[in-house]
N, C-alpha and C positions, 0 to 999 in steps of 0.2 A: 297228284295227277302227273303222269308222265307226258312228255312232248307228244307222243303218239296218241295218247288218250285225249289230249286237248285237240289235236288235229282231227281225230276221228269223231269227236262229239258233234260238230256241225255237219260233217259228211254223213254220219250215221243218222242224224236227225232228219235230214232231207231225204235220205233213202227210205227211212221209216215212214215219212209222210207220203212218199211215192207208193209204198206198199199199201198204206191206208187208203189212198185214192183209188187204187185198183180194187181192193176189197169193197170199199164203199160204192164204187160204180157197179160192181157185180150185184151187190145187195139192192141197189136202186132199180136195176134192170129186172131182177127177180120179182120185185114188188109190182112191176108193170107187165109181167109176163102174160097176163090175160088180154093186154091191149097191144102188144107188139110181138112179132115172131122173133125169137131169140136166135135161132140158127146155131151153127157150129163155129164159124170163123172168129167172132168176137170173144166168146168164152175161151176158145183155144189160145187166142192171142193173149188174153189176160193171164191165163195159166202160165204160158211161156214167159211173159214178162215177170211174173212173180218168181218163177224159178230162176230167171236170169238175175233179177235183183238180189235174190238170196245168195246166189253164187258170187255175184260182185261183192256183196257185203262180206262174206266169209273170206274170199280171196284177198280182199283189201286188208282185212284184219290180219290175215296170215302173212301177206306179202309186203306190207308197207310199214312194218314195225320200226324200221330204221329211218323213216322219213323225218326230216328236220322241220321244225315249225319255222316257216318263212313265208313271206307274202306270196311268192310265186307258186309254190306247191299248194298253198291254201286256196288261192284263186283258181288254180287248175282243178282242184278237187271240188270247189264250189260250182264250177262250170259243168263238170261231169255229173255231179248230183243234180244240178238244175236241169240239164238235158234229160236225165232220167225221169225227173219229176214231170217235166213237160210231156214226155212220151207216155208216162202212166196216165196223165190227165186227158190224153187224146184217145184212149182205148174205148171209152164209153161216151155216148152223146150226153150233153147236159140235160136234154129233154128227149127221152127215148121215143116218146109218142110222135115226135116230129118226123120220124123215119118210118117207111113201110116195114122194114125189118132191120135187125142189127147187122145182117149181112150187107145190106145196102150202105149202111153207115160205114161198116168196115172197109168196103171197096173204095169209098171216098176218102178214107183217113189212114189206112194202114201204112202208107209210105212215111207219114210223119212219125208214127210209132216205131217202125222198123228202122227208119233212118236215124232216129234218136238212139235206139239200142246199138246200132252200128257205131255211131259217133261216140257214145259213152264208153263202149268197150275199147275203141281205139284210144280214147282219152286216158283210160286206166292203164293201158299198155304203154302209152307215151310217158305218163307220170312215173310208172314203175321203171321204165328204161332210163329216164333222166335221173331219177333218184339213185339207181344202181350204177349210173354211168356205163351202161352196157349196150352201146349202140350196135356192136357187132351181133348181139343176140336178138335184135329187133325182128328180123324175119322169122326166127324160130318161135317167137311169141304168137305168131299167127298160124304156124304150121308145126308146132311142137309135137303133135301126135296126129295119127290119122283121124281121130275123133274131133280134135280141134280144127283141123283142116276142113273136115266135112261140115262142122258147125258153121264156119265162115262161108263156105260155098252155098250151103242151104239158105243162110240168112241173106246173102246177096241175091240169090235167085228169088227168094220170097219178096224182097224189095223191088226187084226189076220186072217180074212177070205178073201182069195183072189178070191172070185167068183164075177163076174160082177153084178149079181142080188143082192147079199148081199151088195155090194158096193153102188149100186143105192138106195136100200132100206134104208141103214144106213144114207147115205147122205141126203135123203129126210126127214128122221126122225129128223136128226140133224138140218136141215133147219126149220122144223116145230117147234122144241124146241126153236130155235133162234127167230122165228116169235112170238111165245108165250111170250118169254122174252121181245121182243121189245114192244109188246102190254101191257104186265103186268107192265113193269117198264118204261113206257114212261115218267113219271114225274121224278123229282129229286130223287136221291137215298139218 
């Protein structure tokens, strides 16, 4: 087992659990669909988080191959994966029938999820920057392409503006960006 494979084993396990939490939450809610209005916001958020988790997983595998096994990077990766697991666990309510609709639940909890997504992605960028000792490249990691810049702007607007139409529009745009990335980067990275 290489150093990277050792490093990635815990990180990948926690990200995998986060994916399982999202899929499990979706299946739980679908079982209760006759007793709660599902709406669009929560399923769209779940789909976005699944896409972002997948992107994070692939980009980490491709971009951190040179990481050294050490306490600092290991703890940093644990924090990032833990934040993502927390965010994933906040997408769906523990008991869906305690809410009039999933959109009501969403409006009360989306900032935890989106804030976690923002924090986790910043964490990965910082880990990558520290690992590469590339501090001068830090700003370009946020604005490397127009699509990357748009992604960050939309994510921040999504977190900051608590209006349902803005939430729907931002989630739709983030899903379109994820679809673009899926098509553009279908092959190996």
